[in-house]
C-alpha positions as CSV (number, residue, x, y, z in Angstrom):
1,M,0.0,0.0,0.0
2,N,1.4,3.4,-0.9
3,P,-1.0,6.1,0.1
4,E,0.0,9.7,0.2
5,K,-1.5,12.8,1.6
6,N,1.0,15.6,2.4
7,N,3.6,12.8,2.2
8,L,1.8,10.8,5.0
9,N,1.9,7.1,4.5
10,Y,-1.1,6.0,6.6
11,F,0.2,2.5,7.0
12,D,3.9,3.1,7.8
13,S,3.4,3.6,11.5
14,K,4.5,0.5,13.5
15,T,1.5,0.8,15.8
16,A,-0.9,1.2,12.8
17,A,0.7,-1.8,11.1
18,A,0.3,-3.9,14.3
19,R,-3.4,-3.0,14.4
20,Y,-3.7,-3.9,10.7
21,A,-2.0,-7.3,11.3
22,K,-4.3,-8.0,14.2
23,G,-7.6,-6.6,12.9
24,R,-7.8,-7.4,9.2
25,P,-10.1,-10.4,8.2
26,N,-8.9,-12.6,5.4
27,V,-10.9,-11.5,2.4
28,Q,-8.1,-12.1,-0.1
29,A,-8.6,-15.8,-0.4
30,A,-12.1,-15.2,-2.0
31,A,-10.5,-13.2,-4.8
32,I,-7.9,-15.9,-5.5
33,N,-10.7,-18.5,-5.6
34,A,-12.6,-16.3,-8.1
35,F,-9.5,-16.2,-10.2
36,K,-9.1,-20.0,-10.1
37,E,-12.7,-20.4,-11.2
38,F,-12.3,-17.9,-14.0
39,L,-9.2,-19.6,-15.4
40,Q,-10.2,-23.1,-14.3
41,I,-6.7,-23.4,-13.0
42,K,-5.2,-26.9,-13.0
43,R,-1.6,-25.8,-12.6
44,T,0.5,-23.5,-10.5
45,F,2.3,-20.3,-11.7
46,K,6.0,-20.3,-11.3
47,K,6.8,-16.9,-10.1
48,C,4.3,-14.3,-8.7
49,L,4.7,-10.7,-7.7
50,D,2.1,-9.4,-5.1
51,V,2.1,-5.6,-5.2
52,G,1.0,-3.7,-2.1
53,C,1.2,-6.8,0.0
54,G,0.7,-5.0,3.3
55,T,1.0,-7.6,6.1
56,G,1.0,-10.5,3.7
57,L,-2.6,-11.7,3.6
58,S,-2.7,-11.2,-0.2
59,S,0.7,-12.9,-0.6
60,V,-0.4,-15.9,1.4
61,A,-3.6,-16.2,-0.6
62,V,-1.8,-16.2,-4.0
63,A,0.8,-18.6,-2.7
64,E,-1.9,-21.3,-3.0
65,I,-1.5,-21.1,-6.8
66,C,2.2,-20.1,-7.1
67,E,5.5,-21.9,-6.6
68,S,7.1,-18.7,-5.3
69,V,5.9,-15.2,-4.4
70,I,7.6,-11.9,-3.9
71,G,5.4,-9.5,-1.9
72,I,6.3,-5.8,-2.1
73,D,5.1,-2.8,-0.1
74,M,6.3,0.7,0.6
75,S,5.5,0.6,4.3
76,D,8.3,-0.6,6.6
77,G,5.8,-1.1,9.4
78,M,3.6,-3.4,7.4
79,L,6.5,-5.5,6.1
80,E,7.7,-5.9,9.7
81,F,4.4,-7.7,10.5
82,A,4.2,-9.6,7.2
83,A,3.0,-13.2,7.6
84,S,5.8,-15.8,7.2
85,H,5.4,-18.5,4.6
86,P,7.9,-20.9,3.0
87,K,7.0,-19.7,-0.6
88,I,7.1,-16.0,0.1
89,K,9.8,-13.4,0.3
90,Y,9.1,-9.7,1.1
91,Q,10.9,-6.5,0.2
92,K,10.3,-2.8,0.2
93,A,9.6,-1.5,-3.3
94,N,7.4,1.0,-5.1
95,A,4.6,-0.1,-7.4
96,E,5.4,2.6,-9.9
97,N,9.1,1.6,-10.1
98,L,9.4,-2.1,-9.8
99,P,13.0,-3.3,-9.1
100,F,12.8,-6.3,-11.3
101,G,14.0,-7.2,-14.8
102,N,11.9,-7.5,-17.9
103,S,9.7,-10.6,-18.1
104,S,10.4,-11.7,-14.5
105,F,6.9,-13.0,-13.5
106,D,4.1,-15.0,-15.0
107,L,1.5,-13.6,-12.6
108,I,1.1,-10.2,-10.8
109,T,-1.5,-9.5,-8.3
110,A,-2.6,-6.2,-6.7
111,G,-5.2,-6.7,-4.0
112,L,-6.9,-3.9,-2.0
113,A,-4.1,-1.5,-3.1
114,M,-4.7,-0.2,-6.7
115,H,-6.6,2.9,-5.4
116,W,-3.3,4.1,-3.8
117,F,-1.2,3.7,-6.9
118,D,-0.4,6.0,-9.8
119,Q,-2.3,3.6,-12.1
120,P,-0.7,4.5,-15.5
121,A,2.8,4.2,-14.1
122,F,2.0,0.9,-12.4
123,L,0.4,-0.6,-15.4
124,K,3.4,0.3,-17.5
125,E,5.8,-1.3,-15.0
126,A,3.5,-4.4,-14.6
127,S,3.6,-4.9,-18.4
128,R,7.4,-4.6,-18.4
129,V,8.1,-7.2,-15.7
130,L,5.4,-9.7,-16.9
131,M,6.3,-12.5,-19.3
132,P,4.4,-12.6,-22.6
133,N,0.9,-13.9,-21.9
134,G,1.4,-13.3,-18.2
135,W,-1.6,-12.4,-16.0
136,L,-2.3,-9.3,-14.0
137,I,-5.1,-9.7,-11.5
138,I,-6.4,-6.6,-9.8
139,Y,-9.0,-6.9,-7.1
140,N,-10.7,-5.0,-4.4
141,N,-12.8,-6.2,-1.5
142,E,-14.7,-3.8,0.8
143,F,-17.0,-3.8,3.7
144,K,-20.6,-3.1,2.6
145,H,-21.5,-1.2,5.8
146,E,-24.0,-4.0,6.6
147,Q,-24.7,-6.7,9.1
148,L,-27.0,-9.4,8.1
149,D,-29.1,-8.1,11.1
150,P,-30.1,-5.7,12.4
151,P,-30.8,-3.3,9.5
152,Q,-30.1,-0.2,11.6
153,F,-26.4,-1.0,11.6
154,K,-25.9,0.6,8.2
155,K,-27.4,3.8,9.5
156,W,-24.9,3.9,12.3
157,F,-22.0,3.2,10.0
158,D,-23.0,5.8,7.4
159,E,-24.2,8.5,9.7
160,S,-22.0,8.1,12.8
161,Y,-18.8,6.2,11.9
162,L,-18.1,7.8,8.5
163,Q,-19.0,11.2,9.8
164,R,-16.5,10.9,12.6
165,Y,-13.9,9.0,10.5
166,P,-14.4,9.9,6.8
167,N,-12.5,8.2,4.1
168,P,-9.1,9.8,3.5
169,P,-8.2,10.8,-0.1
170,R,-7.0,8.2,-2.4
171,K,-5.0,8.8,-5.6
172,N,-7.7,7.8,-7.9
173,A,-10.6,5.4,-8.4
174,L,-10.4,2.0,-10.0
175,Q,-10.9,3.2,-13.5
176,F,-8.5,1.6,-16.0
177,D,-10.6,-0.7,-18.3
178,E,-10.6,1.7,-21.3
179,K,-6.9,2.4,-21.4
180,L,-5.5,-1.1,-21.2
181,A,-4.7,-1.3,-24.9
182,S,-2.1,1.5,-24.5
183,D,-0.5,-0.4,-21.7
184,G,0.1,-3.7,-23.5
185,F,-2.7,-5.6,-21.9
186,E,-5.8,-7.4,-23.1
187,F,-8.8,-6.8,-20.8
188,L,-10.6,-10.2,-20.5
189,G,-13.3,-9.2,-18.1
190,K,-14.4,-8.1,-14.7
191,G,-15.9,-10.4,-12.1
192,Q,-17.7,-10.0,-8.8
193,F,-17.4,-12.0,-5.6
194,T,-18.9,-11.8,-2.1
195,N,-17.7,-13.2,1.2
196,D,-19.4,-12.9,4.6
197,I,-17.1,-12.5,7.6
198,T,-18.1,-13.5,11.2
199,M,-16.7,-11.3,13.9
200,T,-17.1,-10.9,17.6
201,H,-17.6,-7.4,19.0
202,Q,-13.9,-6.9,19.7
203,Q,-12.9,-8.4,16.4
204,F,-15.1,-5.9,14.6
205,V,-13.7,-3.0,16.6
206,S,-10.2,-4.2,15.8
207,Y,-11.1,-4.3,12.1
208,L,-12.4,-0.7,12.1
209,M,-9.2,0.4,14.0
210,S,-7.2,-1.0,11.1
211,Q,-9.0,1.1,8.5
212,S,-7.3,4.1,6.9
213,N,-10.2,6.2,8.2
214,V,-9.1,5.7,11.8
215,I,-5.3,5.5,11.0
216,A,-5.4,8.9,9.3
217,R,-7.1,10.5,12.3
218,V,-4.8,8.9,14.8
219,E,-1.6,9.4,12.9
220,G,-2.6,13.0,12.2
221,G,-2.8,13.6,16.0
222,S,-6.5,14.4,16.1
223,E,-7.4,11.5,18.4
224,R,-5.7,8.8,20.5
225,I,-6.3,5.2,19.6
226,E,-7.5,4.5,23.1
227,E,-10.3,7.1,22.6
228,V,-11.2,5.6,19.2
229,E,-11.5,2.1,20.7
230,Q,-13.6,3.3,23.6
231,W,-16.0,5.2,21.3
232,L,-16.3,2.2,18.9
233,L,-16.9,-0.3,21.7
234,S,-19.6,1.8,23.3
235,S,-21.4,3.0,20.1
236,T,-21.6,-0.5,18.6
237,Q,-22.5,-2.4,21.8
238,E,-26.2,-2.5,20.8
239,F,-25.4,-4.5,17.8
240,F,-23.8,-7.3,19.8
241,T,-26.2,-7.8,22.6
242,N,-27.8,-11.1,21.6
243,D,-24.9,-13.1,20.1
244,A,-21.2,-13.5,20.7
245,S,-20.5,-12.8,17.0
246,K,-22.2,-11.2,14.0
247,V,-22.0,-11.8,10.2
248,F,-20.8,-8.8,8.2
249,Q,-21.0,-8.5,4.4
250,F,-18.0,-7.9,2.2
251,S,-17.9,-7.9,-1.6
252,G,-15.3,-7.2,-4.2
253,G,-14.5,-6.7,-7.9
254,I,-11.7,-8.5,-9.8
255,W,-10.2,-7.4,-13.1
256,Y,-8.6,-10.0,-15.4
257,L,-5.8,-8.7,-17.6
258,K,-3.4,-10.6,-19.8
259,K,-0.2,-9.2,-21.3
260,R,-0.1,-9.3,-25.1
261,R,2.8,-11.1,-26.7
């Protein structure tokens, strides 16, 4: 992940990275499963580059279909907490200036990170380091602001949480379908996938504390994380009164791109 606002990398703080490693649910596996179904994969890729790997959830997910994975991120804090795996090596690198030779990988993935990149620069670099006919898989997965019950949860999220912790600016939206021809890719389609995540009250609060909304406010000095946690626990208590855990809805989009020969 490589966000910038006044040169602030929201994910570089060690304490923010620790909250990210603790609080993020595994939504990346659903995207890789969607890719497997799209390609009807019966083999593994030899060498994969996972761009914007964060704490490694995306790298671990793609390791299921790759012999070896290099996960890169610009945040020292996130890399410090990256999940260990025998197939994965991590290094600090920039998505727009990949430190690899031409035709180095047969698969590149970018999960939950593309909205932080300079997209034209990244696509150019991705085309350079991919082998001919190599795949670039870009996916997102986001919380839909909904519990399966009660319905008033969405009202709290939209009118209380997002008012107090608005989304920080991103570089640009996920809009690149129409310009792929100029970047050497064939656009083969876009898919959708959903995944429901079950969380306890504390797990849900930990997840919200890992979001860039909260990180931007805390790292900007507007609020202490202890205050954030207390407000989140108290204001969401009503949604966890009957059960130890609740089901939350996530959904994502996945773009399938293939490098031309």
